[in-house]
PDB file of N, CA, C and O in Angstrom:
ATOM      1  N   MET A   1      -2.150  -6.698 -19.194  1.00  0.00           N
ATOM      2  CA  MET A   1      -1.336  -5.872 -20.054  1.00  0.00           C
ATOM      3  C   MET A   1      -0.475  -6.720 -20.984  1.00  0.00           C
ATOM      4  O   MET A   1       0.130  -6.209 -21.927  1.00  0.00           O
ATOM      5  N   SER A   2      -0.429  -8.004 -20.712  1.00  0.00           N
ATOM      6  CA  SER A   2       0.326  -8.889 -21.584  1.00  0.00           C
ATOM      7  C   SER A   2      -0.349 -10.248 -21.560  1.00  0.00           C
ATOM      8  O   SER A   2      -1.328 -10.460 -20.845  1.00  0.00           O
ATOM      9  N   ASP A   3       0.183 -11.156 -22.343  1.00  0.00           N
ATOM     10  CA  ASP A   3      -0.369 -12.505 -22.334  1.00  0.00           C
ATOM     11  C   ASP A   3       0.639 -13.499 -21.762  1.00  0.00           C
ATOM     12  O   ASP A   3       0.609 -14.683 -22.096  1.00  0.00           O
ATOM     13  N   TYR A   4       1.535 -13.010 -20.894  1.00  0.00           N
ATOM     14  CA  TYR A   4       2.521 -13.892 -20.281  1.00  0.00           C
ATOM     15  C   TYR A   4       1.861 -15.001 -19.470  1.00  0.00           C
ATOM     16  O   TYR A   4       2.410 -16.095 -19.335  1.00  0.00           O
ATOM     17  N   CYS A   5       0.692 -14.715 -18.937  1.00  0.00           N
ATOM     18  CA  CYS A   5       0.014 -15.680 -18.070  1.00  0.00           C
ATOM     19  C   CYS A   5      -0.857 -16.664 -18.855  1.00  0.00           C
ATOM     20  O   CYS A   5      -1.419 -17.594 -18.275  1.00  0.00           O
ATOM     21  N   LYS A   6      -0.965 -16.470 -20.124  1.00  0.00           N
ATOM     22  CA  LYS A   6      -1.810 -17.347 -20.936  1.00  0.00           C
ATOM     23  C   LYS A   6      -1.310 -18.782 -20.830  1.00  0.00           C
ATOM     24  O   LYS A   6      -0.142 -19.066 -21.092  1.00  0.00           O
ATOM     25  N   GLY A   7      -2.199 -19.672 -20.446  1.00  0.00           N
ATOM     26  CA  GLY A   7      -1.849 -21.070 -20.329  1.00  0.00           C
ATOM     27  C   GLY A   7      -1.215 -21.450 -19.000  1.00  0.00           C
ATOM     28  O   GLY A   7      -0.905 -22.621 -18.777  1.00  0.00           O
ATOM     29  N   CYS A   8      -1.017 -20.486 -18.120  1.00  0.00           N
ATOM     30  CA  CYS A   8      -0.416 -20.767 -16.810  1.00  0.00           C
ATOM     31  C   CYS A   8      -1.436 -21.461 -15.912  1.00  0.00           C
ATOM     32  O   CYS A   8      -2.637 -21.213 -16.017  1.00  0.00           O
ATOM     33  N   ALA A   9      -0.957 -22.320 -15.041  1.00  0.00           N
ATOM     34  CA  ALA A   9      -1.839 -23.045 -14.129  1.00  0.00           C
ATOM     35  C   ALA A   9      -2.378 -22.155 -13.020  1.00  0.00           C
ATOM     36  O   ALA A   9      -3.364 -22.506 -12.372  1.00  0.00           O
ATOM     37  N   TYR A  10      -1.748 -21.012 -12.794  1.00  0.00           N
ATOM     38  CA  TYR A  10      -2.165 -20.114 -11.719  1.00  0.00           C
ATOM     39  C   TYR A  10      -3.111 -19.039 -12.251  1.00  0.00           C
ATOM     40  O   TYR A  10      -3.058 -18.666 -13.423  1.00  0.00           O
ATOM     41  N   ASN A  11      -3.973 -18.555 -11.366  1.00  0.00           N
ATOM     42  CA  ASN A  11      -4.911 -17.508 -11.729  1.00  0.00           C
ATOM     43  C   ASN A  11      -4.350 -16.166 -11.248  1.00  0.00           C
ATOM     44  O   ASN A  11      -4.227 -15.964 -10.040  1.00  0.00           O
ATOM     45  N   PRO A  12      -4.007 -15.249 -12.150  1.00  0.00           N
ATOM     46  CA  PRO A  12      -3.413 -13.982 -11.738  1.00  0.00           C
ATOM     47  C   PRO A  12      -4.374 -13.063 -10.988  1.00  0.00           C
ATOM     48  O   PRO A  12      -3.949 -12.060 -10.415  1.00  0.00           O
ATOM     49  N   LYS A  13      -5.660 -13.394 -10.985  1.00  0.00           N
ATOM     50  CA  LYS A  13      -6.642 -12.571 -10.284  1.00  0.00           C
ATOM     51  C   LYS A  13      -6.828 -12.993  -8.824  1.00  0.00           C
ATOM     52  O   LYS A  13      -7.497 -12.292  -8.064  1.00  0.00           O
ATOM     53  N   GLU A  14      -6.254 -14.113  -8.428  1.00  0.00           N
ATOM     54  CA  GLU A  14      -6.413 -14.614  -7.061  1.00  0.00           C
ATOM     55  C   GLU A  14      -5.178 -14.287  -6.230  1.00  0.00           C
ATOM     56  O   GLU A  14      -4.044 -14.455  -6.677  1.00  0.00           O
ATOM     57  N   ARG A  15      -5.431 -13.808  -4.992  1.00  0.00           N
ATOM     58  CA  ARG A  15      -4.332 -13.520  -4.067  1.00  0.00           C
ATOM     59  C   ARG A  15      -4.037 -14.701  -3.161  1.00  0.00           C
ATOM     60  O   ARG A  15      -2.920 -14.845  -2.663  1.00  0.00           O
ATOM     61  N   LEU A  16      -5.035 -15.548  -2.946  1.00  0.00           N
ATOM     62  CA  LEU A  16      -4.902 -16.667  -2.019  1.00  0.00           C
ATOM     63  C   LEU A  16      -5.452 -17.942  -2.618  1.00  0.00           C
ATOM     64  O   LEU A  16      -6.267 -17.916  -3.541  1.00  0.00           O
ATOM     65  N   GLY A  17      -4.994 -19.054  -2.079  1.00  0.00           N
ATOM     66  CA  GLY A  17      -5.510 -20.346  -2.507  1.00  0.00           C
ATOM     67  C   GLY A  17      -4.529 -21.091  -3.389  1.00  0.00           C
ATOM     68  O   GLY A  17      -3.505 -20.553  -3.810  1.00  0.00           O
ATOM     69  N   LYS A  18      -4.866 -22.330  -3.656  1.00  0.00           N
ATOM     70  CA  LYS A  18      -3.943 -23.174  -4.428  1.00  0.00           C
ATOM     71  C   LYS A  18      -3.780 -22.704  -5.864  1.00  0.00           C
ATOM     72  O   LYS A  18      -2.771 -23.011  -6.499  1.00  0.00           O
ATOM     73  N   ASN A  19      -4.747 -21.967  -6.388  1.00  0.00           N
ATOM     74  CA  ASN A  19      -4.655 -21.466  -7.764  1.00  0.00           C
ATOM     75  C   ASN A  19      -4.136 -20.046  -7.850  1.00  0.00           C
ATOM     76  O   ASN A  19      -4.016 -19.498  -8.946  1.00  0.00           O
ATOM     77  N   ALA A  20      -3.823 -19.434  -6.701  1.00  0.00           N
ATOM     78  CA  ALA A  20      -3.367 -18.043  -6.688  1.00  0.00           C
ATOM     79  C   ALA A  20      -1.998 -17.923  -7.347  1.00  0.00           C
ATOM     80  O   ALA A  20      -1.123 -18.769  -7.165  1.00  0.00           O
ATOM     81  N   CYS A  21      -1.838 -16.866  -8.105  1.00  0.00           N
ATOM     82  CA  CYS A  21      -0.555 -16.607  -8.744  1.00  0.00           C
ATOM     83  C   CYS A  21       0.470 -16.249  -7.664  1.00  0.00           C
ATOM     84  O   CYS A  21       0.221 -15.345  -6.866  1.00  0.00           O
ATOM     85  N   PRO A  22       1.606 -16.930  -7.620  1.00  0.00           N
ATOM     86  CA  PRO A  22       2.628 -16.613  -6.622  1.00  0.00           C
ATOM     87  C   PRO A  22       3.087 -15.155  -6.680  1.00  0.00           C
ATOM     88  O   PRO A  22       3.445 -14.583  -5.651  1.00  0.00           O
ATOM     89  N   PHE A  23       3.080 -14.558  -7.851  1.00  0.00           N
ATOM     90  CA  PHE A  23       3.473 -13.151  -7.936  1.00  0.00           C
ATOM     91  C   PHE A  23       2.536 -12.265  -7.120  1.00  0.00           C
ATOM     92  O   PHE A  23       2.972 -11.267  -6.545  1.00  0.00           O
ATOM     93  N   ASN A  24       1.260 -12.621  -7.066  1.00  0.00           N
ATOM     94  CA  ASN A  24       0.314 -11.817  -6.300  1.00  0.00           C
ATOM     95  C   ASN A  24       0.601 -11.879  -4.810  1.00  0.00           C
ATOM     96  O   ASN A  24       0.778 -10.844  -4.169  1.00  0.00           O
ATOM     97  N   PHE A  25       0.649 -13.091  -4.249  1.00  0.00           N
ATOM     98  CA  PHE A  25       0.845 -13.127  -2.799  1.00  0.00           C
ATOM     99  C   PHE A  25       2.256 -12.719  -2.406  1.00  0.00           C
ATOM    100  O   PHE A  25       2.440 -12.189  -1.310  1.00  0.00           O
ATOM    101  N   PHE A  26       3.259 -12.941  -3.248  1.00  0.00           N
ATOM    102  CA  PHE A  26       4.605 -12.455  -2.928  1.00  0.00           C
ATOM    103  C   PHE A  26       4.665 -10.922  -2.999  1.00  0.00           C
ATOM    104  O   PHE A  26       5.369 -10.294  -2.208  1.00  0.00           O
ATOM    105  N   TYR A  27       3.944 -10.331  -3.926  1.00  0.00           N
ATOM    106  CA  TYR A  27       3.898  -8.877  -4.056  1.00  0.00           C
ATOM    107  C   TYR A  27       3.356  -8.237  -2.780  1.00  0.00           C
ATOM    108  O   TYR A  27       3.976  -7.332  -2.222  1.00  0.00           O
ATOM    109  N   TRP A  28       2.194  -8.713  -2.321  1.00  0.00           N
ATOM    110  CA  TRP A  28       1.588  -8.134  -1.126  1.00  0.00           C
ATOM    111  C   TRP A  28       2.406  -8.456   0.116  1.00  0.00           C
ATOM    112  O   TRP A  28       2.497  -7.627   1.021  1.00  0.00           O
ATOM    113  N   ASP A  29       2.994  -9.626   0.177  1.00  0.00           N
ATOM    114  CA  ASP A  29       3.860  -9.980   1.302  1.00  0.00           C
ATOM    115  C   ASP A  29       5.085  -9.066   1.340  1.00  0.00           C
ATOM    116  O   ASP A  29       5.478  -8.599   2.409  1.00  0.00           O
ATOM    117  N   PHE A  30       5.681  -8.813   0.194  1.00  0.00           N
ATOM    118  CA  PHE A  30       6.847  -7.925   0.110  1.00  0.00           C
ATOM    119  C   PHE A  30       6.482  -6.520   0.584  1.00  0.00           C
ATOM    120  O   PHE A  30       7.198  -5.930   1.392  1.00  0.00           O
ATOM    121  N   LEU A  31       5.376  -5.991   0.087  1.00  0.00           N
ATOM    122  CA  LEU A  31       4.958  -4.651   0.496  1.00  0.00           C
ATOM    123  C   LEU A  31       4.731  -4.582   1.999  1.00  0.00           C
ATOM    124  O   LEU A  31       5.117  -3.609   2.648  1.00  0.00           O
ATOM    125  N   ASP A  32       4.112  -5.601   2.544  1.00  0.00           N
ATOM    126  CA  ASP A  32       3.847  -5.634   3.979  1.00  0.00           C
ATOM    127  C   ASP A  32       5.153  -5.683   4.775  1.00  0.00           C
ATOM    128  O   ASP A  32       5.318  -4.936   5.740  1.00  0.00           O
ATOM    129  N   ARG A  33       6.073  -6.548   4.382  1.00  0.00           N
ATOM    130  CA  ARG A  33       7.334  -6.701   5.114  1.00  0.00           C
ATOM    131  C   ARG A  33       8.225  -5.459   5.029  1.00  0.00           C
ATOM    132  O   ARG A  33       8.977  -5.170   5.960  1.00  0.00           O
ATOM    133  N   HIS A  34       8.144  -4.732   3.927  1.00  0.00           N
ATOM    134  CA  HIS A  34       9.034  -3.589   3.712  1.00  0.00           C
ATOM    135  C   HIS A  34       8.311  -2.243   3.792  1.00  0.00           C
ATOM    136  O   HIS A  34       8.825  -1.219   3.341  1.00  0.00           O
ATOM    137  N   ARG A  35       7.137  -2.263   4.362  1.00  0.00           N
ATOM    138  CA  ARG A  35       6.313  -1.067   4.426  1.00  0.00           C
ATOM    139  C   ARG A  35       7.057   0.129   5.029  1.00  0.00           C
ATOM    140  O   ARG A  35       6.978   1.235   4.493  1.00  0.00           O
ATOM    141  N   SER A  36       7.774  -0.078   6.129  1.00  0.00           N
ATOM    142  CA  SER A  36       8.438   1.048   6.801  1.00  0.00           C
ATOM    143  C   SER A  36       9.448   1.737   5.882  1.00  0.00           C
ATOM    144  O   SER A  36       9.635   2.950   5.974  1.00  0.00           O
ATOM    145  N   LYS A  37      10.082   0.998   5.021  1.00  0.00           N
ATOM    146  CA  LYS A  37      11.042   1.586   4.080  1.00  0.00           C
ATOM    147  C   LYS A  37      10.329   2.229   2.893  1.00  0.00           C
ATOM    148  O   LYS A  37      10.793   3.236   2.358  1.00  0.00           O
ATOM    149  N   LEU A  38       9.213   1.653   2.486  1.00  0.00           N
ATOM    150  CA  LEU A  38       8.507   2.138   1.304  1.00  0.00           C
ATOM    151  C   LEU A  38       7.656   3.374   1.580  1.00  0.00           C
ATOM    152  O   LEU A  38       7.357   4.134   0.659  1.00  0.00           O
ATOM    153  N   GLU A  39       7.261   3.584   2.837  1.00  0.00           N
ATOM    154  CA  GLU A  39       6.392   4.707   3.175  1.00  0.00           C
ATOM    155  C   GLU A  39       7.029   6.055   2.847  1.00  0.00           C
ATOM    156  O   GLU A  39       6.322   7.025   2.574  1.00  0.00           O
ATOM    157  N   SER A  40       8.334   6.117   2.873  1.00  0.00           N
ATOM    158  CA  SER A  40       9.017   7.384   2.600  1.00  0.00           C
ATOM    159  C   SER A  40       9.042   7.719   1.107  1.00  0.00           C
ATOM    160  O   SER A  40       9.395   8.834   0.722  1.00  0.00           O
ATOM    161  N   GLN A  41       8.672   6.761   0.280  1.00  0.00           N
ATOM    162  CA  GLN A  41       8.626   6.971  -1.168  1.00  0.00           C
ATOM    163  C   GLN A  41       7.232   7.474  -1.538  1.00  0.00           C
ATOM    164  O   GLN A  41       6.265   6.714  -1.484  1.00  0.00           O
ATOM    165  N   GLY A  42       7.125   8.720  -1.903  1.00  0.00           N
ATOM    166  CA  GLY A  42       5.834   9.341  -2.183  1.00  0.00           C
ATOM    167  C   GLY A  42       4.951   8.586  -3.153  1.00  0.00           C
ATOM    168  O   GLY A  42       3.734   8.533  -2.979  1.00  0.00           O
ATOM    169  N   ARG A  43       5.545   8.011  -4.159  1.00  0.00           N
ATOM    170  CA  ARG A  43       4.758   7.311  -5.178  1.00  0.00           C
ATOM    171  C   ARG A  43       4.159   5.999  -4.671  1.00  0.00           C
ATOM    172  O   ARG A  43       3.266   5.430  -5.299  1.00  0.00           O
ATOM    173  N   MET A  44       4.656   5.532  -3.539  1.00  0.00           N
ATOM    174  CA  MET A  44       4.159   4.269  -2.989  1.00  0.00           C
ATOM    175  C   MET A  44       2.888   4.442  -2.166  1.00  0.00           C
ATOM    176  O   MET A  44       2.251   3.449  -1.815  1.00  0.00           O
ATOM    177  N   SER A  45       2.508   5.663  -1.854  1.00  0.00           N
ATOM    178  CA  SER A  45       1.342   5.878  -0.997  1.00  0.00           C
ATOM    179  C   SER A  45       0.073   5.279  -1.603  1.00  0.00           C
ATOM    180  O   SER A  45      -0.764   4.742  -0.877  1.00  0.00           O
ATOM    181  N   PHE A  46      -0.075   5.366  -2.900  1.00  0.00           N
ATOM    182  CA  PHE A  46      -1.249   4.792  -3.564  1.00  0.00           C
ATOM    183  C   PHE A  46      -1.287   3.275  -3.389  1.00  0.00           C
ATOM    184  O   PHE A  46      -2.328   2.715  -3.045  1.00  0.00           O
ATOM    185  N   ILE A  47      -0.178   2.620  -3.619  1.00  0.00           N
ATOM    186  CA  ILE A  47      -0.090   1.162  -3.494  1.00  0.00           C
ATOM    187  C   ILE A  47      -0.276   0.740  -2.041  1.00  0.00           C
ATOM    188  O   ILE A  47      -0.988  -0.224  -1.758  1.00  0.00           O
ATOM    189  N   LEU A  48       0.360   1.457  -1.124  1.00  0.00           N
ATOM    190  CA  LEU A  48       0.217   1.116   0.293  1.00  0.00           C
ATOM    191  C   LEU A  48      -1.211   1.343   0.771  1.00  0.00           C
ATOM    192  O   LEU A  48      -1.660   0.690   1.713  1.00  0.00           O
ATOM    193  N   GLY A  49      -1.920   2.250   0.139  1.00  0.00           N
ATOM    194  CA  GLY A  49      -3.340   2.429   0.434  1.00  0.00           C
ATOM    195  C   GLY A  49      -4.133   1.173   0.107  1.00  0.00           C
ATOM    196  O   GLY A  49      -5.058   0.808   0.833  1.00  0.00           O
ATOM    197  N   HIS A  50      -3.768   0.514  -0.984  1.00  0.00           N
ATOM    198  CA  HIS A  50      -4.415  -0.763  -1.334  1.00  0.00           C
ATOM    199  C   HIS A  50      -4.069  -1.829  -0.300  1.00  0.00           C
ATOM    200  O   HIS A  50      -4.913  -2.645   0.069  1.00  0.00           O
ATOM    201  N   LEU A  51      -2.842  -1.814   0.155  1.00  0.00           N
ATOM    202  CA  LEU A  51      -2.429  -2.761   1.192  1.00  0.00           C
ATOM    203  C   LEU A  51      -3.259  -2.552   2.456  1.00  0.00           C
ATOM    204  O   LEU A  51      -3.625  -3.519   3.123  1.00  0.00           O
ATOM    205  N   ASP A  52      -3.557  -1.302   2.787  1.00  0.00           N
ATOM    206  CA  ASP A  52      -4.358  -1.000   3.972  1.00  0.00           C
ATOM    207  C   ASP A  52      -5.775  -1.542   3.874  1.00  0.00           C
ATOM    208  O   ASP A  52      -6.420  -1.770   4.897  1.00  0.00           O
ATOM    209  N   ARG A  53      -6.265  -1.750   2.670  1.00  0.00           N
ATOM    210  CA  ARG A  53      -7.628  -2.259   2.484  1.00  0.00           C
ATOM    211  C   ARG A  53      -7.728  -3.783   2.610  1.00  0.00           C
ATOM    212  O   ARG A  53      -8.828  -4.334   2.636  1.00  0.00           O
ATOM    213  N   ILE A  54      -6.598  -4.449   2.685  1.00  0.00           N
ATOM    214  CA  ILE A  54      -6.613  -5.901   2.883  1.00  0.00           C
ATOM    215  C   ILE A  54      -6.821  -6.154   4.367  1.00  0.00           C
ATOM    216  O   ILE A  54      -6.123  -5.583   5.205  1.00  0.00           O
ATOM    217  N   SER A  55      -7.773  -7.001   4.684  1.00  0.00           N
ATOM    218  CA  SER A  55      -8.071  -7.278   6.087  1.00  0.00           C
ATOM    219  C   SER A  55      -6.869  -7.931   6.773  1.00  0.00           C
ATOM    220  O   SER A  55      -6.071  -8.604   6.121  1.00  0.00           O
ATOM    221  N   PRO A  56      -6.741  -7.731   8.084  1.00  0.00           N
ATOM    222  CA  PRO A  56      -5.637  -8.371   8.807  1.00  0.00           C
ATOM    223  C   PRO A  56      -5.629  -9.892   8.642  1.00  0.00           C
ATOM    224  O   PRO A  56      -4.564 -10.506   8.571  1.00  0.00           O
ATOM    225  N   GLU A  57      -6.806 -10.493   8.583  1.00  0.00           N
ATOM    226  CA  GLU A  57      -6.895 -11.945   8.419  1.00  0.00           C
ATOM    227  C   GLU A  57      -6.377 -12.379   7.050  1.00  0.00           C
ATOM    228  O   GLU A  57      -5.641 -13.360   6.940  1.00  0.00           O
ATOM    229  N   GLU A  58      -6.766 -11.641   6.008  1.00  0.00           N
ATOM    230  CA  GLU A  58      -6.300 -11.990   4.666  1.00  0.00           C
ATOM    231  C   GLU A  58      -4.794 -11.740   4.542  1.00  0.00           C
ATOM    232  O   GLU A  58      -4.082 -12.516   3.904  1.00  0.00           O
ATOM    233  N   LEU A  59      -4.319 -10.668   5.146  1.00  0.00           N
ATOM    234  CA  LEU A  59      -2.887 -10.367   5.093  1.00  0.00           C
ATOM    235  C   LEU A  59      -2.077 -11.453   5.796  1.00  0.00           C
ATOM    236  O   LEU A  59      -1.004 -11.828   5.324  1.00  0.00           O
ATOM    237  N   GLU A  60      -2.578 -11.953   6.907  1.00  0.00           N
ATOM    238  CA  GLU A  60      -1.890 -13.055   7.586  1.00  0.00           C
ATOM    239  C   GLU A  60      -1.894 -14.306   6.712  1.00  0.00           C
ATOM    240  O   GLU A  60      -0.903 -15.035   6.671  1.00  0.00           O
ATOM    241  N   SER A  61      -2.990 -14.559   6.020  1.00  0.00           N
ATOM    242  CA  SER A  61      -3.061 -15.704   5.103  1.00  0.00           C
ATOM    243  C   SER A  61      -2.073 -15.539   3.951  1.00  0.00           C
ATOM    244  O   SER A  61      -1.459 -16.512   3.513  1.00  0.00           O
ATOM    245  N   ILE A  62      -1.919 -14.314   3.460  1.00  0.00           N
ATOM    246  CA  ILE A  62      -0.956 -14.032   2.396  1.00  0.00           C
ATOM    247  C   ILE A  62       0.456 -14.310   2.899  1.00  0.00           C
ATOM    248  O   ILE A  62       1.256 -14.938   2.205  1.00  0.00           O
ATOM    249  N   ARG A  63       0.761 -13.840   4.108  1.00  0.00           N
ATOM    250  CA  ARG A  63       2.094 -14.096   4.696  1.00  0.00           C
ATOM    251  C   ARG A  63       2.356 -15.594   4.806  1.00  0.00           C
ATOM    252  O   ARG A  63       3.428 -16.082   4.451  1.00  0.00           O
ATOM    253  N   GLN A  64       1.356 -16.306   5.304  1.00  0.00           N
ATOM    254  CA  GLN A  64       1.497 -17.747   5.503  1.00  0.00           C
ATOM    255  C   GLN A  64       1.692 -18.468   4.162  1.00  0.00           C
ATOM    256  O   GLN A  64       2.544 -19.349   4.044  1.00  0.00           O
ATOM    257  N   GLN A  65       0.907 -18.093   3.167  1.00  0.00           N
ATOM    258  CA  GLN A  65       1.035 -18.749   1.859  1.00  0.00           C
ATOM    259  C   GLN A  65       2.407 -18.472   1.254  1.00  0.00           C
ATOM    260  O   GLN A  65       2.996 -19.361   0.640  1.00  0.00           O
ATOM    261  N   ALA A  66       2.921 -17.269   1.414  1.00  0.00           N
ATOM    262  CA  ALA A  66       4.258 -16.946   0.895  1.00  0.00           C
ATOM    263  C   ALA A  66       5.317 -17.796   1.597  1.00  0.00           C
ATOM    264  O   ALA A  66       6.220 -18.322   0.947  1.00  0.00           O
ATOM    265  N   ARG A  67       5.208 -17.931   2.917  1.00  0.00           N
ATOM    266  CA  ARG A  67       6.176 -18.760   3.661  1.00  0.00           C
ATOM    267  C   ARG A  67       6.100 -20.212   3.207  1.00  0.00           C
ATOM    268  O   ARG A  67       7.128 -20.842   2.959  1.00  0.00           O
ATOM    269  N   GLU A  68       4.892 -20.741   3.098  1.00  0.00           N
ATOM    270  CA  GLU A  68       4.714 -22.140   2.695  1.00  0.00           C
ATOM    271  C   GLU A  68       5.241 -22.375   1.285  1.00  0.00           C
ATOM    272  O   GLU A  68       5.862 -23.405   1.022  1.00  0.00           O
ATOM    273  N   TRP A  69       5.005 -21.443   0.386  1.00  0.00           N
ATOM    274  CA  TRP A  69       5.467 -21.606  -0.990  1.00  0.00           C
ATOM    275  C   TRP A  69       6.988 -21.630  -1.035  1.00  0.00           C
ATOM    276  O   TRP A  69       7.580 -22.424  -1.767  1.00  0.00           O
ATOM    277  N   HIS A  70       7.625 -20.753  -0.246  1.00  0.00           N
ATOM    278  CA  HIS A  70       9.090 -20.741  -0.180  1.00  0.00           C
ATOM    279  C   HIS A  70       9.615 -22.087   0.308  1.00  0.00           C
ATOM    280  O   HIS A  70      10.523 -22.661  -0.293  1.00  0.00           O
ATOM    281  N   VAL A  71       9.048 -22.579   1.381  1.00  0.00           N
ATOM    282  CA  VAL A  71       9.497 -23.863   1.962  1.00  0.00           C
ATOM    283  C   VAL A  71       9.306 -24.975   0.935  1.00  0.00           C
ATOM    284  O   VAL A  71      10.204 -25.792   0.733  1.00  0.00           O
ATOM    285  N   GLN A  72       8.158 -25.011   0.294  1.00  0.00           N
ATOM    286  CA  GLN A  72       7.860 -26.054  -0.685  1.00  0.00           C
ATOM    287  C   GLN A  72       8.850 -26.002  -1.845  1.00  0.00           C
ATOM    288  O   GLN A  72       9.325 -27.046  -2.291  1.00  0.00           O
ATOM    289  N   GLN A  73       9.166 -24.820  -2.339  1.00  0.00           N
ATOM    290  CA  GLN A  73      10.075 -24.689  -3.475  1.00  0.00           C
ATOM    291  C   GLN A  73      11.513 -25.025  -3.096  1.00  0.00           C
ATOM    292  O   GLN A  73      12.270 -25.554  -3.909  1.00  0.00           O
ATOM    293  N   MET A  74      11.879 -24.717  -1.869  1.00  0.00           N
ATOM    294  CA  MET A  74      13.249 -24.998  -1.433  1.00  0.00           C
ATOM    295  C   MET A  74      13.463 -26.490  -1.215  1.00  0.00           C
ATOM    296  O   MET A  74      14.589 -26.973  -1.340  1.00  0.00           O
ATOM    297  N   SER A  75      12.406 -27.230  -0.893  1.00  0.00           N
ATOM    298  CA  SER A  75      12.549 -28.651  -0.659  1.00  0.00           C
ATOM    299  C   SER A  75      12.343 -29.479  -1.921  1.00  0.00           C
ATOM    300  O   SER A  75      12.512 -30.698  -1.902  1.00  0.00           O
ATOM    301  N   ALA A  76      11.980 -28.824  -3.011  1.00  0.00           N
ATOM    302  CA  ALA A  76      11.734 -29.547  -4.265  1.00  0.00           C
ATOM    303  C   ALA A  76      13.020 -29.835  -5.004  1.00  0.00           C
ATOM    304  O   ALA A  76      12.994 -30.436  -6.078  1.00  0.00           O
TER     305      ALA A  76
END
């Protein structure tokens, strides 16, 4: 929807991996961590449905990548 990502080193289409856009894995990690609060918001059901389609293994990898990225950025 925009060209903000043009020239960025990260790939906005990837959720995981060294080239994954941090906004992607932080987005899914946030939704997962705050799911209980977001479920009461009717408009979130569509988005949470997408979260349900992510395998437990991939979701754990997303959580791990978000934690590692935080640690790496805080120590930089």
